[in-house]
C-alpha positions in Angstrom: -26.4 -47.9 10.0 -28.5 -45.5 12.1 -28.9 -48.3 14.7 -25.2 -48.8 14.9 -24.6 -45.1 15.4 -27.2 -44.9 18.1 -25.8 -48.0 19.9 -22.2 -46.6 19.7 -23.5 -43.3 21.0 -25.2 -44.9 24.0 -22.2 -47.0 24.8 -19.9 -44.0 24.6 -22.2 -41.9 26.8 -22.4 -44.7 29.4 -18.6 -44.9 29.4 -18.3 -41.2 29.8 -20.8 -41.2 32.6 -19.0 -43.9 34.4 -15.7 -42.1 34.1 -17.3 -38.9 35.4 -19.3 -40.5 38.2 -18.2 -40.1 41.9 -17.4 -43.1 44.1 -20.4 -45.3 45.0 -20.4 -44.2 48.6 -21.4 -40.6 47.6 -23.3 -41.5 44.4 -26.5 -40.1 45.9 -27.0 -36.6 44.5 -27.4 -33.9 47.0 -28.3 -30.3 46.5 -24.8 -29.3 47.8 -23.3 -31.4 45.0 -25.4 -29.8 42.4 -24.3 -26.4 43.5 -20.7 -27.5 43.4 -21.0 -28.7 39.8 -22.8 -25.5 38.9 -20.0 -23.4 40.4 -17.3 -25.3 38.7 -19.0 -24.9 35.4 -19.3 -21.2 35.9 -15.5 -21.1 36.8 -14.7 -23.0 33.6 -16.7 -20.5 31.6 -15.1 -17.5 33.2 -11.5 -18.8 32.7 -12.4 -19.6 29.1 -13.6 -16.0 28.6 -10.3 -14.7 30.0 -8.3 -17.0 27.6 -6.9 -19.1 30.5 -7.9 -22.4 28.8 -5.3 -24.5 30.6 -6.6 -23.5 34.0 -10.2 -24.1 32.8 -9.2 -27.6 31.9 -7.6 -28.2 35.3 -10.9 -27.2 37.0 -12.9 -29.4 34.6 -10.6 -32.4 35.2 -10.8 -32.0 39.0 -14.6 -32.0 39.0 -15.8 -35.1 40.9 -19.0 -35.0 38.8 -19.8 -33.4 35.5 -23.1 -32.8 34.0 -23.8 -31.8 30.3 -23.5 -28.1 31.3 -19.9 -28.7 32.5 -19.0 -30.5 29.3 -20.5 -27.7 27.2 -18.7 -25.1 29.3 -15.3 -26.7 28.6 -16.1 -27.3 24.9 -17.2 -23.6 24.7 -13.9 -22.5 26.3 -11.9 -24.4 23.7 -14.0 -23.0 20.9 -13.8 -19.4 22.2 -10.0 -19.6 22.2 -9.5 -21.1 18.8 -9.0 -24.7 19.8 -11.9 -26.5 18.1 -9.9 -29.8 17.7 -9.6 -30.1 21.5 -13.3 -29.3 21.7 -14.0 -32.0 19.1 -12.2 -34.5 21.3 -14.6 -33.8 24.2 -17.5 -33.8 21.8 -16.6 -37.2 20.6 -16.0 -38.4 24.2 -19.7 -37.9 24.9 -20.8 -38.8 21.4 -22.0 -35.3 20.6 -23.6 -34.5 23.9 -26.8 -32.7 23.3 -28.0 -30.5 20.5 -26.5 -27.5 22.3 -23.1 -29.1 22.3 -23.2 -29.5 18.5 -24.2 -25.9 18.0 -21.3 -24.8 20.2 -18.8 -26.8 18.1 -20.3 -25.6 14.8 -19.9 -22.0 16.0 -16.3 -22.7 17.0 -15.4 -24.1 13.6 -17.2 -21.3 11.9 -15.3 -18.6 13.7 -12.0 -20.1 12.4 -13.3 -20.5 8.9 -13.2 -24.3 9.0 -16.4 -24.7 7.2 -15.9 -28.2 5.9 -15.3 -29.6 9.4 -18.3 -27.8 10.7 -20.4 -29.4 7.9 -19.1 -32.8 8.9 -20.2 -32.2 12.5 -23.6 -31.0 11.3 -24.1 -34.0 8.9 -23.1 -36.4 11.7 -25.7 -35.0 14.2 -28.4 -37.6 14.8 -30.8 -34.9 15.9 -30.9 -31.3 14.8 -33.1 -28.6 16.1 -33.5 -25.1 14.7 -30.5 -23.9 16.8 -28.2 -26.4 15.0 -29.5 -25.4 11.6 -29.1 -21.7 12.5 -25.5 -22.4 13.7 -24.6 -24.1 10.4 -26.1 -21.2 8.4 -24.2 -18.8 10.5 -21.0 -20.8 9.8 -21.5 -20.3 6.0 -22.5 -16.7 6.5 -19.3 -15.9 8.6 -17.2 -17.3 5.8 -18.8 -15.6 2.9 -20.5 -18.6 1.3 -24.0 -17.1 0.9 -25.0 -19.5 -1.8 -24.7 -22.5 0.6 -26.2 -20.6 3.4 -29.3 -19.8 1.3 -29.5 -23.4 0.1 -29.5 -24.6 3.7 -32.0 -22.0 4.7 -34.4 -23.1 2.0 -34.0 -26.7 3.1 -34.9 -26.1 6.8 -37.9 -28.1 8.0 -38.9 -25.1 10.1 -37.6 -21.6 10.7 -37.7 -19.2 13.5 -36.9 -15.5 13.5 -33.2 -16.3 14.2 -33.1 -18.3 11.0 -34.3 -15.4 9.0 -31.9 -13.1 10.9 -29.0 -15.4 10.1 -29.7 -15.3 6.4 -30.3 -11.6 6.6 -27.0 -11.2 8.3 -25.3 -13.1 5.5 -26.7 -10.9 2.8 -25.7 -7.8 4.7 -22.2 -9.0 5.5 -21.7 -9.8 1.8 -23.0 -6.3 0.9 -25.9 -7.8 -1.1 -28.3 -5.2 0.3 -30.9 -5.6 -2.5 -31.2 -9.3 -1.6 -31.2 -8.4 2.1 -34.0 -5.9 1.6 -36.1 -8.4 -0.4 -35.7 -11.0 2.4 -36.4 -8.4 5.0 -39.7 -7.5 3.4 -40.7 -11.2 3.2 -40.1 -11.9 6.9 -43.2 -13.2 8.6 -42.0 -11.8 11.8 -39.3 -9.2 12.6 -37.7 -8.4 15.9 -35.2 -5.7 16.9 -32.3 -7.9 15.7 -33.8 -7.8 12.2 -33.9 -4.1 12.1 -30.5 -3.8 13.7 -29.0 -6.1 11.0 -30.5 -4.0 8.3 -29.2 -0.8 9.8 -25.7 -2.3 10.1 -25.9 -3.7 6.6 -26.5 -0.3 5.0 -23.7 1.0 7.2 -21.3 -1.6 5.8 -21.8 -0.2 2.3 -21.5 3.3 3.7 -25.1 4.2 2.8 -25.5 5.8 6.2 -28.5 7.8 5.0 -30.4 4.6 4.2 -29.3 3.1 7.5 -30.8 6.1 9.3 -34.0 5.9 7.3 -34.4 2.2 8.4 -34.0 3.3 12.0 -36.6 6.1 11.6 -39.0 3.6 9.9 -38.6 1.2 12.8 -39.3 4.1 15.2 -42.4 5.1 13.2 -43.7 1.5 13.5 -43.7 1.8 17.2 -40.7 -0.3 18.1 -38.5 0.9 20.9 -34.8 0.4 20.4 -32.6 -1.6 22.7 -28.9 -1.2 23.4 -27.7 -3.0 20.2 -30.2 -1.2 18.0 -29.1 2.2 19.5 -25.5 1.3 18.8 -26.2 0.5 15.2 -28.1 3.8 14.8 -25.2 5.6 16.4 -22.8 4.0 13.9 -25.0 5.3 11.1 -24.9 8.8 12.6 -21.2 8.6 12.8 -21.0 7.8 9.1 -23.3 10.7 8.3 -20.9 13.0 10.2 -23.8 15.1 11.3 -23.7 16.0 14.9 -27.2 17.5 14.7 -28.6 14.1 13.9 -26.6 12.7 16.8 -28.3 15.3 19.1 -31.7 14.2 17.9 -30.8 10.6 18.7 -29.6 11.6 22.1 -33.1 13.2 22.7 -34.7 9.8 21.9 -32.2 8.1 24.1 -33.1 10.5 26.9 -36.8 10.0 26.4 -36.5 6.2 26.5 -34.2 6.3 29.5 -31.2 4.9 27.6 -28.8 7.9 27.8 -28.2 7.1 31.4 -27.6 3.5 30.5 -23.8 3.1 30.7 -23.7 1.0 27.5 -25.6 3.5 25.4 -23.7 6.4 27.0 -20.4 4.7 26.1 -21.7 4.1 22.5 -22.5 7.8 22.2 -19.1 8.6 23.6 -17.6 6.3 21.0 -19.3 8.2 18.2 -18.0 11.5 19.5 -14.5 10.1 20.1 -14.1 8.6 16.7 -14.3 12.1 15.1 -11.1 13.9 16.1 -12.8 17.2 15.4 -15.3 16.4 18.1 -12.8 15.2 20.6 -13.5 18.2 22.9 -17.2 17.4 22.8 -16.4 13.8 23.6 -14.5 14.9 26.7 -17.4 17.1 27.8 -19.9 14.3 27.3 -17.5 11.9 29.2 -17.4 14.3 32.1 -21.2 14.6 32.2 -21.8 10.8 32.4 -23.4 9.7 35.6 -22.2 6.1 35.4 -19.1 4.8 33.7 -17.8 1.3 33.3 -14.4 0.0 32.3 -15.3 0.3 28.6 -16.2 4.0 29.1 -12.8 4.7 30.6 -11.0 2.6 28.1 -12.9 4.3 25.2 -11.9 7.8 26.4 -8.3 6.7 26.9 -8.1 5.2 23.4 -9.8 8.2 21.8 -7.3 10.6 23.4 -4.4 8.3 22.4 -5.5 8.2 18.8 -6.0 12.0 18.9 -2.3 12.4 19.8 -3.2 13.5 23.3 -1.4 10.8 25.2 -0.7 13.0 28.2 -4.5 13.7 28.5 -5.1 9.9 28.1 -2.7 9.3 31.0 -4.6 11.9 33.1 -7.9 10.1 32.5 -6.3 6.8 33.4 -5.0 8.2 36.6 -8.6 9.3 37.5 -10.0 5.8 36.8 -10.9 4.5 40.3 -10.7 0.8 39.2 -7.9 0.9 36.6 -9.3 -2.2 35.0 -7.2 -4.4 32.7 -9.2 -3.0 29.8 -8.1 0.5 30.7 -4.5 -0.5 31.3 -4.5 -2.3 28.0 -6.0 0.7 26.2 -3.2 2.9 27.6 -0.5 0.3 26.7 -1.8 0.4 23.2 -1.8 4.2 23.1 1.7 4.5 24.6 3.0 2.0 22.0 1.4 3.8 19.1 3.1 7.1 20.0 6.5 5.4 20.4 6.6 5.4 24.2 7.1 1.7 24.3 9.2 1.7 27.5 6.4 3.4 29.4 4.0 0.8 27.9 6.2 -2.0 29.3 6.3 -0.4 32.7 2.5 -0.3 32.8 2.2 -3.8 31.6 4.5 -5.0 34.4 2.2 -3.3 36.9 -0.7 -5.6 35.9 -0.9 -8.3 38.7 -2.3 -11.0 36.4 -2.4 -9.8 32.8 -4.9 -11.5 30.7 -4.0 -12.7 27.2 -5.4 -9.5 25.6 -2.8 -7.4 27.6 0.0 -9.7 26.5 -1.2 -9.4 22.9 -1.3 -5.6 23.2 2.2 -5.4 24.4 3.5 -7.8 21.7 1.7 -5.8 19.1 3.2 -2.6 20.5 6.7 -4.0 20.2 6.0 -5.0 16.6 4.6 -1.6 15.7 7.9 -0.1 16.9 10.0 -2.5 15.0 11.2 -4.2 18.2 10.7 -7.7 16.9 13.1 -9.5 19.2 11.5 -7.9 22.3 8.1 -9.1 21.0 9.5 -12.6 20.6 11.0 -12.6 24.0 7.7 -11.6 25.6 5.8 -14.1 23.4 8.0 -16.9 24.7 7.2 -15.9 28.3 3.4 -16.0 27.8 1.8 -18.5 30.3 -0.9 -19.1 27.8 -1.5 -18.0 24.2 -4.6 -17.8 22.0 -4.8 -17.6 18.2 -4.6 -13.8 18.4 -1.2 -14.2 20.1 0.1 -16.4 17.3 -1.5 -14.2 14.6 0.1 -11.0 16.1 3.6 -12.5 16.1 3.2 -13.9 12.6 1.8 -10.6 11.3 4.6 -8.7 13.1 7.3 -10.8 11.5 5.8 -10.4 8.0 5.3 -6.6 8.4 8.8 -6.1 9.6 10.4 -7.8 6.7 11.2 -11.1 8.5 9.1 -13.3 6.4 11.1 -16.4 6.8 10.6 -16.2 10.6 6.9 -15.8 10.0 6.9 -19.0 8.1 8.9 -20.7 10.8 6.4 -19.6 13.5 3.6 -21.0 11.4 5.3 -24.4 11.4 5.7 -24.1 15.2 2.0 -23.3 15.6 1.2 -26.3 13.4 3.4 -28.6 15.4 1.7 -27.5 18.6 -1.5 -29.2 17.3 -3.3 -25.9 16.6 -4.4 -24.9 13.2 -3.7 -21.4 12.1 -6.4 -18.7 12.3 -7.7 -16.8 9.3 -5.5 -13.8 10.4 -2.4 -16.0 10.6 -3.0 -17.4 7.1 -3.5 -14.0 5.6 -0.2 -12.8 7.2 1.6 -15.8 5.8 0.3 -15.1 2.3 1.7 -11.6 2.8 5.0 -13.0 3.9 5.1 -15.3 0.9 4.4 -12.3 -1.3 7.3 -10.4 0.3 9.9 -13.1 -0.6 8.1 -14.4 -3.7 7.8 -17.9 -2.2 5.3 -19.4 -4.6 5.8 -23.0 -3.6 5.5 -22.3 0.1 2.5 -20.1 -0.6 0.8 -22.9 -2.6 1.3 -25.3 0.3 -0.2 -22.8 2.8 -3.1 -22.4 0.3 -3.7 -26.1 0.7 -3.6 -25.7 4.4 -6.2 -22.9 4.1 -8.4 -25.3 2.2 -7.9 -27.9 4.9 -9.1 -25.6 7.6 -12.0 -24.4 5.4 -10.9 -20.8 4.7 -11.0 -21.1 0.9 -14.3 -19.2 0.8 -13.3 -16.4 3.1 -12.8 -13.1 1.3 -9.9 -12.0 3.4 -8.0 -15.2 2.6 -8.9 -15.0 -1.0 -7.8 -11.4 -1.3 -4.5 -12.2 0.2 -4.1 -15.2 -2.1 -4.7 -13.1 -5.2 -2.1 -10.6 -4.0 0.4 -13.4 -3.3 -0.1 -15.2 -6.7 0.1 -11.8 -8.4 3.4 -10.9 -6.8 4.7 -14.4 -7.5 3.7 -13.9 -11.2 1.3 -16.8 -11.3 -1.8 -15.2 -12.9 -3.3 -18.6 -13.6 -3.8 -19.3 -9.9 -4.8 -15.7 -9.2 -7.5 -15.9 -11.8 -8.7 -19.2 -10.3 -9.0 -17.8 -6.8 -10.8 -14.7 -8.1 -13.2 -16.5 -10.3 -14.2 -19.0 -7.6 -14.9 -16.4 -5.0 -18.6 -16.5 -4.0 -18.5 -12.9 -2.7 -16.2 -10.3 -4.2 -15.8 -7.0 -2.3 -14.0 -3.9 -3.4 -10.7 -5.3 -1.9 -11.1 -8.4 -4.1 -11.4 -6.4 -7.2 -8.5 -4.1 -6.3 -6.3 -7.1 -5.4 -7.0 -8.7 -8.8 -6.5 -5.4 -10.6 -3.2 -4.9 -8.9 -2.1 -8.5 -9.8 -2.9 -7.8 -13.5 -0.9 -4.6 -13.4 2.1 -6.2 -11.7 2.1 -8.8 -14.5 2.1 -6.2 -17.2 -1.5 -7.2 -18.4 -2.6 -3.6 -18.8 -5.4 -4.3 -21.3 -6.9 -6.9 -19.1 -6.5 -4.6 -16.1 -8.4 -1.9 -17.9 -11.2 -4.3 -18.8 -11.4 -5.4 -15.2 -11.4 -1.8 -14.0 -14.2 -1.0 -16.4 -16.3 -4.0 -15.2 -16.0 -3.1 -11.5 -19.5 -2.4 -10.0 -17.9 0.2 -7.7 -14.5 1.8 -7.5 -12.6 3.5 -4.7 -9.5 5.6 -4.6 -7.3 2.5 -4.5 -8.8 1.4 -7.8 -8.1 4.7 -9.4 -4.6 4.8 -7.9 -3.8 1.4 -9.4 -5.0 2.1 -12.9 -3.4 5.6 -13.1 -0.1 4.2 -11.7 -0.2 1.4 -14.3 -0.5 3.8 -17.2 2.2 6.0 -15.7 4.6 3.1 -15.4 3.8 2.0 -18.9 4.6 5.6 -20.1 1.1 6.0 -21.4 0.8 9.5 -20.0 -2.3 10.5 -22.0 -4.2 7.5 -20.7 -3.1 8.3 -17.1 -4.3 11.9 -17.4 -7.5 10.7 -19.1 -8.2 8.3 -16.2 -7.6 11.2 -13.7 -10.0 13.5 -15.5 -12.7 10.7 -15.5 -12.0 10.2 -11.8 -12.8 13.8 -11.1 -15.9 13.7 -13.3 -17.1 10.8 -11.2 -16.6 13.0 -8.1 -13.9 10.7 -6.6 -11.3 12.8 -4.9 -7.7 11.9 -5.5 -5.3 11.0 -2.7 -1.7 12.0 -2.2 -0.2 9.0 -4.1 -2.3 9.8 -7.2 -1.2 13.4 -7.2 2.4 12.3 -6.8 2.2 9.9 -9.7 0.7 12.5 -12.0 3.2 15.1 -11.0 5.9 12.6 -11.9 4.2 12.1 -15.3 4.2 15.9 -15.8 7.9 16.1 -14.9 8.8 13.3 -17.4 6.9 15.1 -20.2 7.9 18.6 -19.2 4.2 19.4 -19.1 4.5 22.4 -16.7 1.0 23.7 -17.4 -0.7 20.5 -16.5 1.6 20.2 -13.5 0.5 23.6 -12.4 -3.1 22.5 -12.7 -2.5 19.5 -10.6 -0.7 21.7 -8.1 -3.9 23.8 -8.0 -5.9 20.7 -7.2 -3.5 19.8 -4.4 -3.9 23.3 -2.9 -7.7 23.0 -3.1 -7.6 19.6 -1.3 -5.1 20.9 1.3 -2.6 18.3 0.1 0.1 20.6 -1.2 1.8 20.8 2.3 2.0 17.0 2.6 5.6 15.9 2.4 5.1 13.3 -0.4 3.3 15.8 -2.6 5.6 18.7 -1.8 8.6 16.5 -2.8 6.9 15.6 -6.0 6.2 19.3 -6.8 9.8 20.2 -6.3 10.9 17.4 -8.7 8.2 18.3 -11.3 9.1 22.0 -11.4 12.8 21.2 -11.7 12.2 18.7 -14.6 9.9 21.3 -16.3 12.6 24.0 -15.9 10.5 26.2 -13.7 11.8 28.4 -10.9 9.0 27.3 -8.5 11.0 24.4 -7.1 12.9 26.6 -4.6 9.7 28.4 -3.6 8.1 25.1 -2.7 11.2 24.1 -0.8 11.3 27.3 1.2 7.6 27.0 2.2 8.0 23.4 3.5 7.6 23.0 7.2 8.8 19.4 7.1 11.6 18.0 5.0 13.1 14.6 4.7 16.2 13.2 2.9 14.2 12.8 -0.3 13.5 16.6 -0.2 17.1 17.5 0.1 18.2 15.0 -2.5 15.5 16.2 -5.0 16.7 19.8 -4.8 20.4 18.9 -5.0 19.7 16.7 -8.0 17.5 19.4 -9.6 20.3 22.0 -9.3 22.7 19.5 -10.8 20.4 18.9 -13.8 20.3 22.6 -14.5 24.1 22.9 -14.3 24.0 24.9 -11.1 26.8 23.1 -9.4 27.6 25.8 -6.9 23.9 26.1 -5.8 23.8 22.3 -5.3 26.8 22.4 -3.1 25.3 25.3 -1.0 22.1 23.3 -0.6 24.2 20.4 0.7 25.9 22.7 3.2 22.4 23.8 4.4 21.4 20.2 4.7 24.5 19.4 6.9 23.7 22.5 9.0 20.1 21.1 9.5 21.6 17.9 10.9 20.4 15.7 8.1 22.7 12.8 7.2 23.3 12.3 3.5 22.9 9.0 1.8 24.2 7.4 -1.4 21.7 9.3 -3.6 22.8 12.6 -2.1 26.4 12.0 -3.3 25.2 11.0 -6.8 23.5 14.4 -7.1 26.6 16.2 -5.8 29.0 14.4 -8.1 26.7 15.0 -11.0 26.6 18.7 -10.1 30.3 18.9 -10.0 30.6 17.0 -13.3 28.1 19.3 -15.1 29.9 22.4 -13.7 33.5 21.1 -14.2 34.3 21.2 -10.4 37.0 18.6 -10.3 38.5 19.4 -6.9 35.0 19.6 -5.2 34.1 16.3 -6.9 37.1 14.5 -5.4 36.3 16.0 -2.0 32.8 14.7 -2.0 33.8 11.3 -3.4 36.3 10.8 -0.5 33.9 12.2 2.0 31.4 9.4 1.3 33.5 6.8 3.0 35.7 8.9 5.3 33.0 11.0 6.9 29.8 8.9 6.5 31.0 5.3 6.1 29.1 5.0 2.8 30.6 2.5 0.2 30.7 4.1 -3.3 28.3 2.4 -5.7 28.8 2.0 -9.5 26.8 5.2 -9.9 29.4 7.2 -7.9 32.3 5.7 -9.9 30.5 6.6 -13.1 30.1 10.2 -12.0 33.8 10.4 -11.2 34.7 9.0 -14.7 32.3 11.5 -16.2 33.8 14.4 -14.2 37.4 13.5 -15.1 36.6 12.9 -18.7 34.5 16.0 -19.3 37.3 18.2 -17.9 39.7 16.7 -20.4 41.5 14.1 -18.3 40.4 11.2 -20.5 43.5 9.1 -19.7 43.0 9.7 -16.0 39.4 8.7 -16.3 40.4 5.4 -18.0 43.1 4.7 -15.3 40.5 5.5 -12.6 38.3 2.7 -14.1 41.2 0.2 -14.0 42.0 1.1 -10.4 38.4 0.7 -9.1 37.7 -2.0 -6.6 34.5 -3.0 -8.4 33.8 -4.4 -11.9 32.9 -1.5 -14.2 29.4 -1.6 -15.6 27.9 -0.1 -18.8 27.2 3.3 -17.2 30.9 3.6 -16.3 32.2 2.7 -19.8 29.5 4.9 -21.4 30.7 7.8 -19.3 34.3 7.2 -20.6 33.0 6.9 -24.2 31.1 10.2 -23.8 34.2 11.9 -22.6 36.1 10.6 -25.6 33.4 12.0 -27.9 33.7 15.4 -26.3 37.5 15.4 -26.6 37.8 13.4 -29.8 40.0 10.7 -28.4 39.5 7.8 -30.8 42.0 5.5 -29.2 40.5 5.3 -25.7 37.0 5.7 -27.2 37.5 2.5 -29.3 38.6 0.6 -26.2 35.6 1.8 -24.2 33.2 1.1 -27.1 34.5 -2.5 -27.5 33.8 -3.1 -23.8 30.3 -1.8 -24.3 29.7 -3.9 -27.5 30.5 -7.0 -25.5 28.2 -6.1 -22.6 25.2 -4.7 -24.5 25.6 -5.5 -28.2 22.1 -4.2 -29.1 22.5 -0.7 -27.7 22.6 1.6 -30.7 23.9 4.6 -28.7 27.3 3.1 -28.2 27.8 2.6 -31.9 26.6 6.1 -32.7 28.9 7.6 -30.1 32.0 5.8 -31.6 30.8 6.9 -35.1 30.6 10.5 -33.9 34.2 10.3 -32.7 35.4 8.9 -36.0 33.4 11.3 -38.1 34.6 14.3 -36.1 38.2 13.3 -37.0 37.3 12.5 -40.7 37.9 8.8 -40.2 35.3 7.8 -42.7 36.6 4.2 -43.2 36.2 3.6 -39.5 32.7 5.1 -39.6 31.7 2.7 -42.4 33.1 -0.2 -40.4 31.0 0.8 -37.3 27.9 1.1 -39.5 28.6 -2.3 -41.0 28.8 -3.9 -37.6 25.5 -2.2 -36.6 23.9 -3.7 -39.7 25.3 -7.2 -39.0 24.0 -7.0 -35.4 20.6 -5.7 -36.5 21.1 -2.6 -34.4 18.9 0.4 -35.3 19.8 3.9 -34.3 17.2 5.5 -32.0 15.9 8.6 -33.8 16.2 11.9 -32.2 12.9 13.1 -30.9 11.9 16.5 -29.4 8.5 17.7 -28.1 6.9 20.8 -26.7 3.6 21.7 -25.1 1.4 24.4 -26.8 -2.0 25.1 -25.2 -2.2 21.9 -23.3 -1.3 19.8 -26.4 2.0 18.0 -26.9 3.7 18.4 -30.3 6.5 15.9 -31.1 9.1 16.0 -33.9 11.7 13.4 -35.1 14.8 14.2 -37.1 13.8 14.7 -40.7 10.1 14.8 -39.7 7.5 15.1 -42.5 4.4 14.1 -40.6 3.5 17.2 -38.7 0.3 18.9 -40.0 2.2 22.2 -40.4 5.5 20.7 -41.6 5.7 22.9 -44.7 5.4 26.1 -42.7 7.8 24.8 -40.2 10.4 24.0 -42.8 9.9 27.4 -44.5 10.4 29.1 -41.1 13.5 27.0 -40.4 15.1 27.8 -43.8 14.4 31.5 -43.4 15.9 31.4 -39.9 18.9 29.4 -41.2 19.7 32.1 -43.8 19.3 34.9 -41.2 21.6 33.2 -38.7 24.3 32.5 -41.2 24.3 36.2 -42.1 24.9 37.0 -38.4 27.9 34.6 -38.0 26.4 31.2 -37.5 28.5 28.5 -39.1 27.0 24.9 -39.3 29.3 22.4 -37.4 29.2 19.5 -40.0 31.4 17.2 -37.9 28.2 15.9 -36.3 27.1 14.4 -39.7 27.9 10.7 -39.8 28.2 10.4 -43.5 31.1 11.1 -45.9 29.1 13.5 -48.2 29.7 17.0 -49.5 29.4 20.0 -47.3 26.1 21.2 -48.6 24.5 17.9 -48.0 25.9 17.8 -44.5 24.4 21.2 -43.8 21.0 20.1 -45.1 21.2 17.0 -42.9 21.9 19.1 -39.8 19.0 21.5 -40.6 16.2 19.0 -39.9 17.3 17.8 -36.4 14.3 17.4 -34.2 15.1 20.2 -31.8 15.5 22.7 -34.7 12.1 21.7 -36.0 10.6 22.1 -32.5 12.2 25.6 -32.1 10.9 26.7 -35.5 7.4 25.5 -34.7 7.4 27.4 -31.4 8.5 30.6 -33.2 5.8 30.0 -35.7 2.8 29.5 -33.3 3.6 31.4 -30.1 3.5 35.2 -29.5 6.6 37.3 -29.9 8.8 37.2 -26.8 7.1 34.2 -25.3 9.6 31.7 -23.7 10.1 28.4 -25.4 10.5 25.1 -23.7 11.6 21.9 -25.5 12.4 18.4 -24.3 14.6 15.9 -26.2 15.2 12.2 -25.7 18.9 12.3 -26.7 21.8 14.5 -25.9 21.7 17.7 -27.9 24.4 17.9 -30.6 27.0 20.6 -30.9 25.6 22.2 -34.0 22.0 22.4 -32.6 23.5 23.9 -29.4 25.3 26.6 -31.4 22.2 27.1 -33.6 19.9 27.7 -30.7 22.3 30.1 -29.0 22.1 32.3 -32.2 18.3 31.9 -32.3 18.0 33.2 -28.7 20.1 36.2 -29.6 18.3 37.1 -32.8 14.7 36.5 -31.6 15.3 37.7 -28.0 13.5 34.6 -26.8 14.3 32.6 -23.7 14.7 29.0 -24.9 15.0 26.1 -22.4 15.9 22.6 -23.7 16.0 19.5 -21.5 18.0 16.8 -23.3 18.9 13.3 -22.1 21.6 14.6 -19.8 20.6 18.0 -18.4 18.9 21.4 -18.9 20.2 24.1 -21.3 18.9 27.6 -20.6 19.6 29.8 -23.7 19.6 33.6 -23.0 20.8 36.3 -25.4 23.2 34.1 -27.3 24.7 32.1 -24.4 23.8 28.9 -22.6 23.7 28.2 -18.9 26.0 25.2 -19.4 28.8 27.5 -20.6 29.3 25.1 -23.5 30.3 22.4 -21.0 28.0 19.4 -21.3 
């Protein structure tokens, strides 16, 4: 077999030589011919570096003679631009060329993550030198398969320092710094690359102190740094954030003559410029540089652009004597990032021969500004594209919500004969996640396996996310379990997938087993508990997070403020507010909005204070404060806030009008409600949604026009939903309209037969009218349907502890004292004029039994407990899951008058603020 392979190789090589040879009359090689071949090879390499592969191939095809250097140059050009299949065709045409050719192709496949094809090339090589072995090891290393890399490393017949460095790089890239350090200590020989890799490795795990220690140890051993080593050390210094250390490194650079080196100078500039607080120092250093290259200028332009100093970036660009393509491209990127996309396009048009990087920057700029069609138009005009061009377009489509077009572009890429890059594949997985395209995602997964990306952590992380969103946890688990190297993103992706699929227990186990966690991990688990309404666990996780010295981000604070608002836990909310102030996050828009909402839901007056202090407001801010006023029955204040919003030039949306209509409903403002309802479509072109119609039904019904509310439903252009019929049924309960109430209830029974609230509401109507036969019939239907009435529940916070009560509660540890207090209070109130309203009892029993039944409603128990355990005169705040009943409402009005207490109750509909015997709702709820 080996003989046949050797013979085939010889014959192929002979054929290739014959095809490449000049005519016989000039077959004699002259020095002039050798120079011509050398020059053409150099031109091929240069064009390949610029991404102009088509032109490189034209030069290659026009060469009258080609040596192995020319072939390798063309193969390298293809590999550099993500076209290893075309490179493979040339490789096969000369039967593998020399060992250098094989190494080039191995590297090309490795860069694209096509490990299996690289291995086939490696296994097919008749001869392998250390360079080829190193290239294959690097291929495994680049794609995260450290196990195979080490297996190959151990099998090498001989190793050089590059072999050790490749394996060292693998461990460092996979963040296995213990293994890296062990290998480093065993190395028979180390060079500067070895030290540089270790410094960079510690930088990857953000152990910048260790990275700096390695550099100092190298210096103590007498090794002088080179450019690359200095750059790694500078990166460590940047991570330390210590400009004093940077100054000491600059002293060393000055002593060794490197600070005047334009590369090292640019690296120092890069460290300064990455720290926005040191941007002025970066400018000063830039001005002091004796020599600058195109990267120096582009670094300064990019730094100023990122620091929101685009005009200063333009000024630096104007001073650049060369105005290289790199500088133009940096400014194009900066202009696009700050929204000046037209200026970016003008600058792009001024480039005489833009390279592919410039085209890509312009396309990315369009995508960043949501101008997808402009990006596609430019993409179609590109004279040449590389894998980054395709990847940028695919990512842009996916990120701008045009996932179907992203998939279409992938098909176009595939039809062109090119295989997608790793970046393109991860973007496609994201697109499949967006549209929950499981079948397509699975097919692209197969394609990823075909191109050898199945071991790459970026691809695997994207796959886990995709399968999680597509609710296929079996595949997500398979991908996660088979990953050779799992980074923090891998764990976070799997954790998020578990949470999305409601596997909270498994998510918590996964979270507990993580070797390291970041703020994303904590955000995911805290959010999961919050969404599952497990508020104690969410708060517990937050406290543990702080104990582990992990600082929260804005989303975590927002989530926890939402939990506090739901629970009415104002004291805990105030503590989180304090944390936000200490971290300087209280002025962030998302946090400020959450604070307004939290304080409103907790019945605190601080909402308006937060609003007035805000320097920036969005539509969510205005909607939150309008809705908050509505919940508190402050209809006029909600309308005034809307008028301020209009004056500020902010356009309302559908949510704004839901808040306004609710405000009008809770305050009985019928004329104003009709005005806002009509304004939606007439003034702002907004189509009313079911929520708006429900608000109007509620408004008409509450004010007594129950027949008008019913007719409004029949006249609606949309099909009424449960919310609309429930609003009508609620109005019938308030105004004791059994006829219309029965019709509304029958609609609800058909739509949601298991909702106990509808049956209870109808029973309330019948019982208030003494229609006990009808009450019994409703209860019979409930029993037949297996419907169980949701018990009334009230809760209050006393000294950071939540106390909850259900109607007829006998479980509380102080229940005997609570009942005694309640009975004493009941006797006192009756003596001052309180008369129990027994129409709210759903049983045909005697009056005394009805009064007893009313006495133990959950909100009465909660009020009695607060009176029992809190100091005299202290305000009381209670939350309730259901709408407060009329008797409890009257009872608590009397309590507020007799005890001189402020009592705030948030029920399922709104807030009730009881003061001196009256309620803020004015008995209209």
